[in-house]
C-alpha positions in Angstrom: -0.2 0.0 -0.2 1.2 3.5 -0.8 -0.6 6.4 1.0 -0.3 9.7 -0.2 -1.0 12.8 2.2 -3.4 15.2 0.4 -2.7 18.8 1.7 -2.5 22.4 0.8 -4.6 24.4 -1.8 -6.1 23.3 -4.8 -2.8 23.4 -7.2 -1.0 21.0 -4.6 -4.1 18.7 -4.1 -4.1 18.3 -7.7 -0.5 17.3 -7.8 -0.9 14.9 -5.0 -4.1 13.4 -6.7 -1.6 13.0 -10.1 0.8 11.4 -8.0 -2.0 8.9 -6.4 -3.0 8.3 -10.0 0.6 7.7 -11.3 0.8 5.1 -8.4 -2.3 3.4 -9.1 -1.4 3.0 -12.8 1.9 1.6 -12.0 0.4 -1.1 -9.9 0.5 0.3 -6.3 -2.4 0.0 -4.0 -2.8 3.6 -3.6 -4.8 5.7 -1.0 -5.0 9.6 -0.2 -5.0 10.4 3.3 -7.4 13.5 4.0 -6.8 14.3 7.7 -4.9 17.2 7.1 -8.3 18.7 6.4 -10.0 18.1 9.6 -11.0 20.5 12.3 -7.9 21.5 14.3 -5.2 20.0 11.6 -4.4 23.3 10.1 -3.9 25.3 13.3 -0.3 26.5 12.3 -1.3 27.3 8.6 -1.7 30.9 7.5 -4.2 30.2 4.7 -6.9 27.4 5.8 -7.7 25.2 3.2 -10.5 22.6 2.3 -10.6 19.5 -0.2 -11.5 20.9 -3.3 -10.9 17.8 -5.4 -14.7 17.3 -5.3 -14.9 20.3 -7.6 -14.2 17.8 -10.5 -16.8 15.1 -10.7 -14.5 12.7 -12.7 -12.0 12.7 -9.9 -12.0 9.3 -8.0 -9.9 8.0 -5.5 -9.9 5.4 -2.5 -9.4 7.2 0.8 -6.9 5.7 3.5 -8.5 4.7 7.0 -7.3 6.1 10.1 -5.9 2.7 11.0 -4.1 2.5 7.6 -2.6 5.9 8.2 -1.5 5.1 11.8 0.0 1.9 10.7 2.2 3.6 7.9 2.8 7.1 9.3 3.4 6.5 12.9 3.4 9.2 15.8 2.3 12.5 14.7 2.1 14.4 18.0 3.8 17.9 18.5 6.8 16.1 20.2 7.3 13.9 17.3 7.3 17.1 15.1 9.9 18.7 17.5 12.1 15.8 17.3 12.0 15.4 13.6 13.1 19.1 13.4 15.9 18.7 15.8 17.2 15.4 14.4 16.6 16.0 10.7 14.9 12.8 10.4 12.0 12.8 8.2 10.7 9.5 9.3 10.6 9.6 13.0 8.0 7.4 14.7 7.8 5.3 11.3 10.3 3.6 9.3 7.5 3.6 6.5 7.0 7.4 6.3 8.9 9.3 3.5 8.9 13.1 3.5 9.7 15.1 0.1 13.1 16.7 0.6 14.2 17.9 -2.9 12.3 18.5 -6.2 12.5 15.0 -7.5 12.5 11.5 -5.7 12.4 8.8 -8.7 13.0 6.2 -5.5 9.3 6.5 -4.6 8.1 4.5 -7.5 10.3 1.2 -6.1 8.4 1.8 -2.5 5.7 -0.2 -1.4 4.2 0.0 2.5 5.0 3.5 2.6 3.4 6.9 3.6 4.3 10.0 1.0 4.3 13.4 2.3 5.2 16.5 0.1 3.6 18.4 -2.6 5.0 16.7 -5.7 5.2 19.6 -8.1 7.9 18.2 -10.3 6.2 17.4 -13.8 8.2 14.5 -14.4 6.3 12.5 -11.9 3.1 12.5 -13.9 4.4 14.0 -17.2 3.3 10.7 -19.2 -0.3 10.4 -18.0 -1.1 14.3 -18.3 -3.7 13.2 -21.1 -5.3 11.0 -18.9 -5.4 13.7 -16.1 -6.9 16.2 -18.5 -9.9 13.8 -18.9 -10.5 13.3 -15.1 -9.7 17.0 -14.1 -12.8 18.1 -16.1 -14.6 21.7 -15.5 -18.2 22.1 -15.5 -18.0 24.2 -18.6 -16.6 23.2 -22.2 -13.4 24.4 -23.7 -15.3 26.0 -26.3 -17.6 28.0 -23.9 -14.3 29.1 -21.9 -12.7 30.3 -25.0 -15.9 32.2 -25.7 -16.0 33.9 -22.4 -12.3 35.2 -22.9 -12.9 36.3 -26.2 -16.0 38.5 -24.4 -13.6 39.8 -21.8 -11.1 41.1 -24.2 -13.9 43.4 -25.3 -15.7 43.9 -21.9 -14.8 46.8 -19.7 -14.9 46.2 -16.0 -18.5 46.8 -15.4 -19.7 44.3 -18.1 -17.5 41.4 -17.3 -20.1 39.6 -15.2 -22.6 40.2 -18.2 -20.2 38.3 -20.5 -20.6 35.2 -18.5 -24.4 35.0 -19.2 -24.2 35.6 -22.5 -24.9 32.8 -25.2 -22.7 33.9 -28.3 -21.9 30.9 -30.5 -19.4 32.5 -32.8 -16.0 30.4 -33.3 -13.0 31.5 -31.5 -9.4 31.3 -32.5 -7.4 31.1 -29.5 -3.9 30.5 -30.9 -2.7 34.1 -29.6 -4.2 33.7 -26.2 -1.6 33.8 -23.4 -2.6 33.4 -19.7 -0.2 35.5 -17.2 -0.6 34.5 -13.5 0.7 37.0 -10.9 0.3 35.8 -7.1 0.5 38.4 -4.5 -1.8 37.9 -1.4 -0.1 35.4 0.9 3.0 35.4 -0.7 3.5 39.0 0.6 2.6 38.0 4.1 5.6 38.1 6.7 5.4 34.4 7.3 5.8 33.6 3.3 7.8 36.6 1.9 11.2 35.2 2.7 10.3 32.0 1.2 8.3 33.1 -2.0 9.0 36.7 -2.6 11.6 38.3 -5.1 11.1 34.9 -7.7 8.8 36.2 -10.0 10.1 39.6 -10.2 9.1 42.3 -13.0 12.5 41.4 -14.7 10.9 37.7 -14.9 7.7 38.9 -16.5 9.2 41.6 -18.9 11.5 38.6 -19.9 8.5 36.2 -20.4 6.5 38.8 -22.0 9.4 39.5 -24.5 9.6 35.8 -25.2 5.9 35.3 -26.3 6.0 38.3 -28.3 9.0 37.0 -30.4 7.1 33.6 -30.8 3.4 34.5 -31.1 1.8 37.0 -33.5 -0.5 39.5 -32.0 -0.7 38.1 -28.4 -3.6 38.8 -26.2 -2.6 38.7 -22.6 -5.0 37.5 -19.8 -3.9 38.7 -16.3 -4.9 36.2 -13.6 -4.3 37.7 -10.1 -5.2 37.6 -6.5 -4.7 41.3 -6.8 -6.7 42.6 -9.5 -5.9 46.5 -8.8 -2.0 45.8 -8.9 -2.5 43.9 -12.2 -4.5 46.8 -13.7 -1.9 49.5 -12.6 0.7 47.3 -14.3 -0.8 46.2 -17.3 -3.0 48.6 -19.5 -3.6 48.9 -23.1 -5.8 46.7 -25.7 -3.5 43.6 -25.5 -4.2 43.0 -21.9 -7.2 42.0 -20.1 -7.5 41.4 -16.4 -9.4 38.3 -15.7 -12.0 39.3 -12.6 -15.0 37.0 -12.9 -14.5 34.2 -10.5 -14.5 34.9 -6.7 -14.8 32.7 -3.7 -15.9 29.3 -4.3 -15.6 29.8 -8.0 -12.1 31.0 -8.3 -10.9 27.3 -9.4 -12.6 28.1 -12.4 -9.8 30.7 -13.3 -7.4 27.3 -13.8 -10.3 26.4 -16.5 -9.8 29.9 -18.0 -6.1 29.4 -18.2 -6.2 26.2 -19.8 -8.3 27.7 -22.6 -5.6 29.8 -23.5 -2.7 28.3 -25.8 0.4 29.7 -24.2 1.4 30.5 -20.3 3.0 32.7 -18.2 3.1 31.1 -14.8 4.0 32.3 -11.4 5.8 30.2 -8.7 2.4 28.7 -8.0 0.8 25.4 -8.5 -2.3 27.2 -9.5 -0.9 28.4 -12.7 1.0 25.1 -13.4 -2.2 23.6 -13.6 -3.7 26.2 -15.9 -0.9 25.3 -18.2 -0.9 21.4 -17.9 -4.5 21.2 -18.5 -4.1 23.1 -21.9 -4.3 20.4 -24.5 -2.9 23.0 -27.2 -0.2 21.8 -29.6 2.9 23.7 -29.6 2.1 25.9 -26.5 4.6 27.8 -24.8 4.8 27.0 -21.2 6.9 29.7 -19.2 7.9 29.1 -15.3 10.4 30.6 -13.1 13.6 28.9 -12.3 12.9 28.1 -8.6 9.7 27.7 -6.7 11.1 28.8 -3.3 14.0 30.8 -2.4 15.5 27.9 -0.4 15.9 26.1 -3.8 19.3 26.1 -6.2 18.4 26.0 -9.9 20.5 23.5 -11.8 19.5 24.1 -15.2 20.3 20.7 -16.8 17.7 19.0 -14.0 15.3 21.6 -14.4 15.1 20.8 -18.2 14.9 17.1 -17.4 12.3 17.4 -14.9 10.2 20.0 -16.8 10.6 19.1 -20.2 9.1 21.3 -22.9 9.0 24.4 -20.5 10.8 27.8 -21.0 12.5 28.4 -17.7 13.2 32.2 -16.7 15.6 33.3 -13.5 14.2 36.2 -11.2 16.9 38.2 -13.0 15.1 37.8 -16.6 17.6 35.4 -18.0 16.4 32.2 -20.2 18.4 29.2 -18.9 
């Protein structure tokens, strides 16, 4: 049995689900542990989360029982957390527990009777099953309907964005020049997260990414997705930019669907926009991501290109590697 801990926001949950599917398809008896979402389990978490996999009706998974989790994970008391931190042992309390400590762990596919804890962002884990994952991570509206909405938003002003959602225009849509650009601020600017995530997707990063798109795409139309739409409007004005501000609250996940309706993608250091790009089935799409996800990471270009095949990788200094 292989148990994978489900935790974090939607982008992370999708990655843990993707690893679950890869494990299942390679013959493992896979389960997801959802206990992180129970009341009181997120007491030290800045942004409280809930399970969002249920937003996608085609996603199915087996859930690990409390007894199965206890058998493989072992002790999870506060004392155990402290001892793990002091000793550096990721498996204190259980020889079956494996905690992610680098960007790619190929050895996990040779393991059995193991509890896997991590975020598993590296695309190499499940790159070969992305076609299947696109079928399972299905949105309530069709790809054509999402592209129609994007087309309308290009022409809509701030007061008519919501009206665009309710329209039933049936014109054909060409999205070859549509580019999603994700700017994440919000919790990344909180003191608790700034040291980890800030100054990665710098203005130099976005300028270099936009320049790369303009070199390879004729007349691109940029759709700006951000948790700070005021900042986005202030920094990106002009007919070639559209700030997307139609999905809020429990509907925010639909922004991933709108991203996936574009044909090219400029991602933040955020799993949310990684999935917007991954779920796009466009041929010859351009996918751009930052060279690191967290400031604690060191970019090794050869490994990054192996782990993220087909992606254009740009440093915080605006250099393409």
